[in-house]
LUMNU-596814 format. One record per residue (C-alpha): residue in one letter; x, y, z; residue number from 1. Coordinates in Angstrom, 2 decimals, m for minus. Last residue first. Layout:
('A' (X Y Z) NUM) ...
***
This chain:
('L' (m138.28 171.82 m50.10) 455) ('A' (m136.19 169.27 m48.20) 454) ('G' (m137.92 169.90 m44.87) 453) ('R' (m141.33 169.46 m46.51) 452) ('L' (m140.22 166.16 m48.01) 451) ('F' (m138.92 164.89 m44.65) 450) ('Y' (m142.16 165.91 m42.93) 449) ('W' (m144.25 164.38 m45.70) 448) ('A' (m142.36 161.06 m45.49) 447) ('I' (m142.99 160.89 m41.73) 446) ('G' (m146.71 161.50 m42.26) 445) ('A' (m146.85 158.88 m45.01) 444) ('A' (m145.20 156.34 m42.69) 443) ('S' (m147.74 157.16 m39.96) 442) ('S' (m150.59 156.82 m42.45) 441) ('A' (m149.30 153.43 m43.59) 440) ('L' (m148.97 152.19 m40.01) 439) ('L' (m152.44 153.40 m39.01) 438) ('V' (m154.01 151.92 m42.15) 437) ('P' (m152.22 148.60 m41.62) 436) ('I' (m153.44 148.51 m37.97) 435) ('M' (m157.07 149.36 m38.78) 434) ('G' (m157.68 146.75 m41.45) 433) ('I' (m158.15 147.52 m45.13) 432) ('K' (m161.77 147.38 m46.31) 431) ('F' (m160.84 148.69 m49.80) 430) ('R' (m163.54 151.32 m50.14) 429) ('F' (m164.34 152.14 m46.51) 428) ('V' (m161.01 151.82 m44.67) 427) ('A' (m158.55 152.58 m47.49) 426) ('I' (m160.75 155.36 m48.86) 425) ('A' (m160.99 156.89 m45.36) 424) ('A' (m157.20 156.71 m44.91) 423) ('A' (m156.67 158.46 m48.27) 422) ('A' (m159.17 161.17 m47.32) 421) ('A' (m157.45 161.71 m43.97) 420) ('L' (m154.04 161.95 m45.65) 419) ('V' (m155.30 164.47 m48.22) 418) ('L' (m157.06 166.56 m45.57) 417) ('S' (m154.00 166.59 m43.31) 416) ('P' (m151.79 167.71 m46.20) 415) ('W' (m154.37 170.37 m47.18) 414) ('D' (m154.75 172.07 m43.79) 413) ('V' (m157.87 174.17 m44.45) 412) ('S' (m157.55 177.80 m43.34) 411) ('S' (m159.59 179.27 m46.24) 410) ('L' (m162.67 177.48 m44.90) 409) ('V' (m162.56 179.27 m41.54) 408) ('P' (m164.05 176.58 m39.33) 407) ('A' (m167.05 177.30 m37.08) 406) ('Q' (m166.49 177.30 m33.32) 405) ('L' (m169.85 176.50 m31.78) 404) ('S' (m172.84 177.96 m29.95) 403) ('M' (m176.50 177.33 m30.67) 402) ('G' (m179.15 179.36 m28.87) 401) ('L' (m180.94 180.25 m32.07) 400) ('W' (m177.66 181.21 m33.78) 399) ('A' (m174.10 181.60 m32.52) 398) ('F' (m170.82 181.14 m34.41) 397) ('P' (m167.35 181.78 m32.99) 396) ('T' (m164.52 181.67 m35.59) 395) ('H' (m162.03 178.93 m36.30) 394) ('K' (m158.54 178.77 m37.81) 393) ('T' (m156.17 175.87 m38.50) 392) ('F' (m158.69 173.61 m40.22) 391) ('L' (m158.32 169.87 m40.77) 390) ('V' (m157.42 169.02 m37.16) 389) ('Q' (m160.00 170.91 m35.11) 388) ('L' (m162.88 170.62 m37.56) 387) ('A' (m162.20 166.92 m38.10) 386) ('F' (m161.97 166.20 m34.37) 385) ('W' (m165.32 167.90 m33.74) 384) ('I' (m166.89 166.08 m36.69) 383) ('A' (m165.74 162.67 m35.47) 382) ('L' (m166.61 163.35 m31.82) 381) ('N' (m170.09 164.59 m32.73) 380) ('L' (m170.62 161.45 m34.80) 379) ('I' (m169.56 159.50 m31.69) 378) ('V' (m172.24 161.28 m29.64) 377) ('G' (m174.92 160.69 m32.28) 376) ('V' (m174.14 156.98 m32.41) 375) ('V' (m174.04 156.96 m28.59) 374) ('A' (m177.69 158.02 m28.51) 373) ('A' (m178.59 154.79 m30.33) 372) ('T' (m176.51 152.78 m27.86) 371) ('I' (m178.30 154.46 m24.98) 370) ('A' (m181.68 153.61 m26.52) 369) ('G' (m180.69 149.96 m26.94) 368) ('L' (m179.33 149.77 m23.39) 367) ('A' (m182.61 151.11 m22.01) 366) ('A' (m184.49 148.55 m24.10) 365) ('S' (m182.31 145.76 m22.71) 364) ('L' (m183.00 147.02 m19.19) 363) ('A' (m186.76 147.01 m19.85) 362) ('R' (m186.68 143.58 m21.46) 361) ('N' (m184.93 141.83 m18.57) 360) ('G' (m183.82 138.60 m20.30) 359) ('R' (m180.91 138.00 m18.00) 358) ('L' (m180.84 140.40 m15.10) 357) ('A' (m181.57 137.70 m12.51) 356) ('E' (m178.82 135.51 m13.93) 355) ('V' (m176.39 138.41 m13.62) 354) ('F' (m177.02 138.72 m9.88) 353) ('P' (m173.73 137.24 m8.68) 352) ('A' (m171.85 139.64 m10.99) 351) ('G' (m173.42 142.83 m9.62) 350) ('F' (m171.13 143.90 m6.82) 349) ('F' (m167.98 142.26 m8.14) 348) ('I' (m168.40 143.73 m11.61) 347) ('W' (m169.32 147.28 m10.61) 346) ('L' (m166.55 147.51 m7.99) 345) ('F' (m163.95 146.01 m10.32) 344) ('C' (m164.75 148.67 m12.91) 343) ('P' (m164.59 151.37 m10.21) 342) ('A' (m160.82 150.77 m9.83) 341) ('F' (m160.35 151.25 m13.60) 340) ('T' (m160.64 155.00 m14.23) 339) ('V' (m159.55 156.18 m10.78) 338) ('W' (m156.36 154.11 m11.01) 337) ('T' (m155.56 154.88 m14.66) 336) ('T' (m155.82 158.62 m14.05) 335) ('L' (m153.65 158.40 m10.94) 334) ('I' (m150.97 156.45 m12.81) 333) ('G' (m150.92 158.97 m15.65) 332) ('G' (m150.72 161.92 m13.26) 331) ('L' (m147.95 160.20 m11.30) 330) ('S' (m146.00 159.75 m14.53) 329) ('A' (m146.57 163.40 m15.45) 328) ('A' (m145.45 164.63 m12.01) 327) ('L' (m142.28 162.55 m12.28) 326) ('L' (m141.67 163.81 m15.82) 325) ('P' (m142.25 167.44 m14.79) 324) ('H' (m139.95 167.23 m11.74) 323) ('L' (m142.13 168.04 m8.75) 322) ('G' (m142.72 171.40 m7.06) 321) ('G' (m145.93 172.08 m8.97) 320) ('P' (m145.99 169.81 m12.00) 319) ('A' (m148.56 171.81 m14.01) 318) ('R' (m147.77 171.02 m17.66) 317) ('H' (m146.57 167.48 m16.98) 316) ('A' (m149.62 166.89 m14.77) 315) ('A' (m152.03 167.55 m17.66) 314) ('L' (m149.82 165.70 m20.14) 313) ('F' (m149.86 162.47 m18.11) 312) ('G' (m153.57 162.78 m17.27) 311) ('V' (m154.38 163.01 m20.98) 310) ('F' (m152.07 160.09 m21.80) 309) ('Q' (m153.78 157.98 m19.13) 308) ('T' (m157.15 158.93 m20.66) 307) ('V' (m155.97 157.28 m23.89) 306) ('M' (m156.23 154.02 m21.95) 305) ('I' (m159.93 154.19 m22.88) 304) ('L' (m159.07 152.10 m25.92) 303) ('P' (m158.68 149.11 m23.62) 302) ('G' (m155.51 147.04 m23.99) 301) ('P' (m152.91 146.39 m26.66) 300) ('T' (m151.23 149.29 m28.46) 299) ('T' (m151.96 150.82 m31.88) 298) ('E' (m155.42 152.27 m31.16) 297) ('A' (m154.31 153.64 m27.77) 296) ('M' (m151.37 155.51 m29.30) 295) ('G' (m153.59 156.91 m32.07) 294) ('L' (m156.06 158.06 m29.43) 293) ('G' (m153.23 159.86 m27.68) 292) ('D' (m152.23 161.62 m30.88) 291) ('L' (m155.87 162.53 m31.47) 290) ('M' (m156.01 164.14 m28.04) 289) ('E' (m152.77 165.95 m28.87) 288) ('G' (m154.40 167.41 m31.98) 287) ('A' (m157.43 168.55 m29.98) 286) ('S' (m155.09 170.30 m27.54) 285) ('V' (m154.38 169.01 m24.05) 284) ('W' (m154.99 169.98 m20.42) 283) ('Q' (m157.21 172.91 m21.36) 282) ('Y' (m159.53 172.13 m18.41) 281) ('Q' (m162.77 173.21 m20.09) 280) ('E' (m162.11 173.11 m23.83) 279) ('V' (m159.50 170.42 m24.38) 278) ('A' (m159.97 168.06 m21.43) 277) ('Q' (m163.76 168.51 m21.38) 276) ('Q' (m164.15 168.16 m25.15) 275) ('A' (m161.88 165.17 m25.37) 274) ('V' (m163.24 163.40 m22.29) 273) ('Y' (m166.86 163.54 m23.41) 272) ('A' (m166.18 162.48 m26.99) 271) ('L' (m163.75 159.90 m25.62) 270) ('V' (m166.51 158.29 m23.57) 269) ('A' (m168.66 157.87 m26.67) 268) ('Y' (m165.70 156.33 m28.48) 267) ('A' (m165.02 153.89 m25.64) 266) ('G' (m168.47 152.37 m25.32) 265) ('G' (m171.97 153.50 m24.42) 264) ('F' (m171.93 154.27 m20.74) 263) ('T' (m169.12 156.26 m19.17) 262) ('V' (m171.10 157.99 m16.42) 261) ('V' (m169.51 156.64 m13.24) 260) ('A' (m165.93 156.32 m14.49) 259) ('M' (m166.11 159.85 m15.90) 258) ('K' (m166.84 161.22 m12.45) 257) ('S' (m163.74 159.47 m11.15) 256) ('F' (m161.86 160.86 m14.16) 255) ('F' (m162.87 164.41 m13.28) 254) ('V' (m162.30 164.15 m9.54) 253) ('A' (m158.86 162.52 m9.63) 252) ('I' (m157.58 164.68 m12.50) 251) ('N' (m158.83 167.86 m10.84) 250) ('S' (m157.21 166.89 m7.54) 249) ('F' (m153.95 166.17 m9.35) 248) ('V' (m154.14 169.53 m11.17) 247) ('N' (m154.65 171.45 m7.92) 246) ('D' (m157.76 173.61 m7.71) 245) ('P' (m159.72 171.46 m5.23) 244) ('G' (m157.07 171.57 m2.48) 243) ('L' (m153.72 169.85 m2.23) 242) ('T' (m154.02 167.98 1.09) 241) ('L' (m157.78 167.52 1.50) 240) ('L' (m158.62 167.13 m2.20) 239) ('L' (m155.70 164.78 m2.75) 238) ('A' (m156.63 162.59 0.24) 237) ('A' (m160.28 162.43 m0.85) 236) ('V' (m159.36 161.23 m4.34) 235) ('P' (m156.77 158.77 m3.01) 234) ('T' (m159.41 157.29 m0.66) 233) ('L' (m162.08 157.13 m3.38) 232) ('W' (m161.09 154.03 m5.34) 231) ('L' (m159.64 151.84 m2.62) 230) ('V' (m162.53 152.73 m0.29) 229) ('L' (m165.13 151.92 m2.96) 228) ('F' (m163.20 148.75 m3.76) 227) ('V' (m163.49 147.48 m0.18) 226) ('A' (m167.14 148.52 0.10) 225) ('S' (m167.92 146.62 m3.10) 224) ('I' (m166.30 143.48 m1.71) 223) ('T' (m168.43 143.67 1.42) 222) ('L' (m171.69 144.59 m0.33) 221) ('S' (m171.39 141.78 m2.86) 220) ('W' (m170.41 139.22 m0.21) 219) ('R' (m173.42 140.10 1.95) 218) ('L' (m175.77 140.16 m1.04) 217) ('N' (m174.89 136.65 m2.16) 216) ('P' (m176.61 135.65 m5.42) 215) ('R' (m174.95 132.50 m6.86) 214) ('A' (m171.57 132.83 m8.54) 213) ('H' (m169.60 131.31 m5.65) 212) ('D' (m171.55 128.05 m5.99) 211) ('P' (m170.84 127.77 m9.71) 210) ('T' (m173.93 128.12 m11.96) 209) ('Q' (m174.74 124.99 m13.93) 208) ('E' (m174.45 124.71 m17.70) 207) ('G' (m170.90 123.41 m17.93) 206) ('L' (m167.73 125.14 m16.76) 205) ('L' (m165.54 123.14 m19.12) 204) ('S' (m167.81 123.88 m22.07) 203) ('D' (m169.99 121.35 m23.93) 202) ('R' (m173.10 122.06 m21.83) 201) ('D' (m172.69 125.77 m22.49) 200) ('A' (m172.91 125.19 m26.24) 199) ('V' (m169.93 126.35 m28.30) 198) ('Q' (m170.69 128.44 m31.41) 197) ('K' (m167.73 128.83 m33.75) 196) ('D' (m167.30 131.90 m35.95) 195) ('G' (m167.37 134.50 m33.20) 194) ('V' (m169.62 137.20 m31.73) 193) ('K' (m173.19 136.26 m32.68) 192) ('G' (m175.69 138.78 m31.38) 191) ('H' (m175.18 141.41 m28.79) 190) ('G' (m177.90 143.21 m26.88) 189) ('G' (m179.64 146.52 m27.35) 188) ('G' (m182.05 145.68 m30.12) 187) ('A' (m185.59 145.76 m31.41) 186) ('L' (m187.37 146.18 m28.08) 185) ('F' (m187.50 149.98 m28.13) 184) ('A' (m189.39 150.26 m31.41) 183) ('S' (m191.73 147.46 m30.31) 182) ('M' (m193.20 149.45 m27.43) 181) ('G' (m193.76 147.05 m24.52) 180) ('A' (m194.53 149.79 m22.00) 179) ('R' (m191.66 148.64 m19.83) 178) ('G' (m189.38 148.80 m22.85) 177) ('G' (m190.48 152.32 m23.74) 176) ('I' (m189.99 153.48 m20.16) 175) ('Y' (m186.53 151.89 m20.05) 174) ('G' (m185.59 153.36 m23.42) 173) ('L' (m186.60 156.88 m22.39) 172) ('V' (m184.78 156.53 m19.07) 171) ('G' (m181.64 155.29 m20.82) 170) ('A' (m181.73 158.07 m23.40) 169) ('L' (m182.21 160.70 m20.67) 168) ('V' (m179.34 159.30 m18.60) 167) ('I' (m176.99 159.09 m21.59) 166) ('I' (m177.75 162.65 m22.70) 165) ('L' (m177.30 163.95 m19.14) 164) ('P' (m173.91 162.24 m18.84) 163) ('F' (m172.76 163.81 m22.17) 162) ('P' (m173.50 167.35 m21.03) 161) ('V' (m175.64 169.42 m23.45) 160) ('D' (m173.22 171.59 m25.41) 159) ('Y' (m176.00 173.08 m27.57) 158) ('F' (m174.80 172.51 m31.13) 157) ('F' (m172.69 169.36 m30.87) 156) ('I' (m174.10 167.76 m27.70) 155) ('A' (m177.83 168.33 m28.22) 154) ('I' (m177.80 168.06 m32.02) 153) ('F' (m175.94 164.73 m31.89) 152) ('A' (m178.16 163.30 m29.15) 151) ('A' (m181.31 164.33 m31.01) 150) ('A' (m180.06 162.67 m34.20) 149) ('A' (m179.22 159.43 m32.37) 148) ('I' (m182.62 159.40 m30.63) 147) ('G' (m184.37 160.05 m33.95) 146) ('V' (m182.48 157.21 m35.63) 145) ('M' (m183.57 154.93 m32.78) 144) ('V' (m187.21 155.97 m33.27) 143) ('R' (m186.89 155.57 m37.03) 142) ('N' (m185.89 151.92 m36.79) 141) ('K' (m182.94 149.56 m36.28) 140) ('L' (m180.33 152.21 m35.55) 139) ('A' (m178.11 150.27 m33.14) 138) ('R' (m176.13 147.71 m35.09) 137) ('K' (m175.66 149.64 m38.33) 136) ('G' (m175.01 152.81 m36.33) 135) ('V' (m172.28 151.18 m34.27) 134) ('R' (m170.32 150.26 m37.40) 133) ('V' (m170.98 153.54 m39.23) 132) ('V' (m169.99 155.73 m36.28) 131) ('A' (m166.94 153.52 m35.66) 130) ('E' (m165.87 154.01 m39.29) 129) ('I' (m165.97 157.77 m38.67) 128) ('V' (m163.66 157.25 m35.66) 127) ('I' (m161.32 155.14 m37.81) 126) ('A' (m161.16 157.79 m40.56) 125) ('L' (m160.20 160.49 m38.05) 124) ('V' (m157.68 158.11 m36.49) 123) ('A' (m155.92 157.76 m39.85) 122) ('A' (m155.40 161.50 m40.22) 121) ('K' (m154.15 161.93 m36.67) 120) ('L' (m151.71 159.04 m37.04) 119) ('G' (m149.98 160.71 m39.97) 118) ('F' (m149.19 163.85 m37.98) 117) ('F' (m148.16 161.58 m35.10) 116) ('L' (m145.45 159.95 m37.21) 115) ('G' (m144.39 163.23 m38.80) 114) ('Q' (m143.88 164.89 m35.44) 113) ('V' (m141.85 161.90 m34.29) 112) ('I' (m139.66 162.05 m37.43) 111) ('G' (m139.20 165.80 m37.07) 110) ('V' (m138.13 165.82 m33.42) 109) ('K' (m140.41 168.14 m31.41) 108) ('G' (m142.14 165.24 m29.64) 107) ('F' (m138.85 163.74 m28.46) 106) ('I' (m139.12 164.21 m24.68) 105) ('V' (m142.88 164.79 m24.29) 104) ('Y' (m143.92 162.11 m26.79) 103) ('I' (m141.26 159.57 m25.84) 102) ('W' (m142.41 159.73 m22.21) 101) ('S' (m146.03 159.35 m23.33) 100) ('L' (m145.06 156.37 m25.51) 99) ('A' (m143.56 154.58 m22.50) 98) ('M' (m146.61 155.29 m20.33) 97) ('I' (m148.98 154.28 m23.14) 96) ('S' (m147.19 150.95 m23.56) 95) ('L' (m147.01 150.17 m19.84) 94) ('F' (m150.70 150.92 m19.27) 93) ('G' (m151.75 149.10 m22.43) 92) ('P' (m149.88 145.95 m21.42) 91) ('L' (m151.28 146.12 m17.84) 90) ('V' (m155.00 146.65 m18.51) 89) ('F' (m156.03 143.09 m19.42) 88) ('L' (m153.63 141.78 m16.80) 87) ('L' (m155.46 143.75 m14.12) 86) ('G' (m158.93 142.51 m15.10) 85) ('A' (m157.90 138.86 m15.48) 84) ('T' (m155.97 138.82 m12.21) 83) ('L' (m158.63 140.61 m10.19) 82) ('G' (m161.38 138.37 m11.54) 81) ('G' (m159.38 135.20 m10.87) 80) ('K' (m158.48 136.32 m7.38) 79) ('T' (m162.17 136.95 m6.67) 78) ('K' (m163.47 133.57 m7.84) 77) ('H' (m161.45 131.37 m10.20) 76) ('M' (m163.58 130.61 m13.27) 75) ('L' (m166.51 133.01 m12.82) 74) ('W' (m164.18 135.69 m11.45) 73) ('G' (m161.92 135.45 m14.52) 72) ('I' (m165.02 135.56 m16.75) 71) ('Y' (m166.24 138.70 m14.99) 70) ('T' (m162.87 140.46 m15.05) 69) ('A' (m162.41 139.69 m18.75) 68) ('L' (m165.90 141.05 m19.44) 67) ('Q' (m165.06 144.15 m17.41) 66) ('Q' (m161.98 144.77 m19.53) 65) ('A' (m164.04 144.34 m22.72) 64) ('E' (m166.89 146.54 m21.42) 63) ('P' (m164.77 149.60 m20.71) 62) ('G' (m166.62 151.63 m18.05) 61) ('P' (m170.22 152.19 m17.01) 60) ('L' (m172.26 148.99 m16.84) 59) ('L' (m175.05 147.79 m19.14) 58) ('T' (m172.50 146.53 m21.66) 57) ('C' (m171.00 144.34 m18.94) 56) ('Y' (m174.35 142.56 m18.54) 55) ('N' (m174.66 142.02 m22.30) 54) ('L' (m171.16 140.56 m22.36) 53) ('A' (m171.86 138.20 m19.45) 52) ('Q' (m174.99 136.86 m21.14) 51) ('L' (m173.12 136.63 m24.43) 50) ('F' (m170.38 134.51 m22.83) 49) ('R' (m172.89 132.35 m20.92) 48) ('T' (m174.83 131.62 m24.09) 47) ('E' (m171.72 130.90 m26.16) 46) ('G' (m170.14 128.42 m23.76) 45) ('I' (m167.49 128.76 m21.07) 44) ('W' (m163.93 127.49 m20.65) 43) ('R' (m163.92 126.13 m24.19) 42) ('K' (m160.17 126.81 m24.56) 41) ('E' (m160.23 127.44 m28.34) 40) ('E' (m163.74 128.59 m29.22) 39) ('V' (m164.92 130.12 m25.94) 38) ('I' (m161.88 131.61 m24.18) 37) ('I' (m159.51 132.12 m27.12) 36) ('R' (m161.87 133.08 m29.96) 35) ('H' (m164.31 134.88 m27.67) 34) ('M' (m161.54 136.92 m26.05) 33) ('V' (m160.16 137.90 m29.45) 32) ('A' (m163.64 138.94 m30.65) 31) ('I' (m164.18 140.96 m27.46) 30) ('Q' (m160.89 142.76 m28.05) 29) ('G' (m161.71 143.52 m31.68) 28) ('A' (m165.09 145.04 m30.81) 27) ('P' (m163.69 146.83 m27.74) 26) ('G' (m160.93 148.81 m29.49) 25) ('G' (m158.28 147.73 m31.96) 24) ('F' (m155.76 145.61 m30.14) 23) ('S' (m156.21 142.92 m27.51) 22) ('L' (m153.53 140.39 m28.53) 21) ('A' (m151.20 140.91 m25.54) 20) ('A' (m154.13 141.00 m23.11) 19) ('V' (m155.59 137.71 m24.37) 18) ('R' (m152.16 136.05 m24.12) 17) ('L' (m151.67 137.33 m20.58) 16) ('W' (m155.16 136.09 m19.75) 15) ('V' (m154.27 132.61 m21.03) 14) ('K' (m151.03 132.46 m19.05) 13) ('V' (m152.82 133.55 m15.86) 12) ('A' (m155.50 130.90 m16.45) 11) ('E' (m152.87 128.17 m16.65) 10) ('G' (m151.51 129.25 m13.27) 9) ('F' (m155.03 129.30 m11.79) 8) ('S' (m155.59 125.72 m12.87) 7) ('V' (m158.41 124.92 m15.29) 6) ('G' (m160.07 121.58 m14.42) 5) ('H' (m163.70 122.75 m14.69) 4) ('D' (m164.63 120.58 m11.72) 3) ('K' (m168.18 119.33 m12.23) 2) ('M' (m171.10 120.98 m10.43) 1) 
***
């Protein structure tokens, strides 16, 4: 195989640039990576990029970060994968940590309250836009629409656990794919990502598979064992020393579990995290969850970095014998560690076998069914957020086994409703980008707080 000629130092600079520009969730991040890695640098070609992307989509965890890890490994072996994956997370980690400190120290200051008040409204519109975007890609036929509807009903009305929904959808899709049913073979992968299509033969890596990227079970098992120990040792140590009821133990266990079942993209994961963190653990309120999502939307890095904010607030409110800000910082670091350490495990274990997975119809069908279910899960997230933020009072409602908190219509928060409607019009009618909408909504929120104080 020819030498690709990309030095490790040059690669570090490129990955820093990718990380700094990775705003707006996985779709935007993958587009940035494609533009820089495929179109501009021509490290790899279109086919290899899409092959890697489809593989990462099959894995639990943030697909954009895992894609960076995979490409880094493909170009510069293990150190390349570690560097690319860590640099992709670093800007978001630092940004969310700084914003979390500002949030707990200055959160009661009017201008900060106004800023996050505006962010909530814009994030509602962005989550709804995500439902539409994913739905257009995933719901190719009535079977997929039925899966999405069933997933929504199951999680919204009957509180069926998110992991169970994903497993059932994947099994259904896999069986349908194995049976050759056309409804399950209509989608699941990714199509064209960027504007320019670069053939593999015209890329620096070429068409051949590098020697280190060939199947090697011994290497895969060894590196996976290392990351399994790195991931779970802190979890075990916390459980043994602090007990299962301590907030740090709960953070370690919950987000480790999340890392195993987070199929279907960031918004699907956030539906699971939001409802567990708000309703079961009571670490944050629904409004605070939206604040964290607004932070993640407006900073570089994976959208799932919002979990760091959740861990930060959880530890801040139950610091034990520690200073609240120290406990909060440790909670944020712990959350990030148990969220992303497994990502390296999945990539390094399976990366040498990607070629064998390519074109597997049953796995593609499973992915398609999971993506369809995710549409229903994200719709659940959008409606749940809307009910929590747009109405100040709720009442229990139960019927035919269903259980939910129905809004009291007279308790509508009119300023929030007006801002959310304006953000939705900007996104859907005028096709304004996410960052301008977030900035404008934040400015409107600040203006409202000043106006309200003057009245």
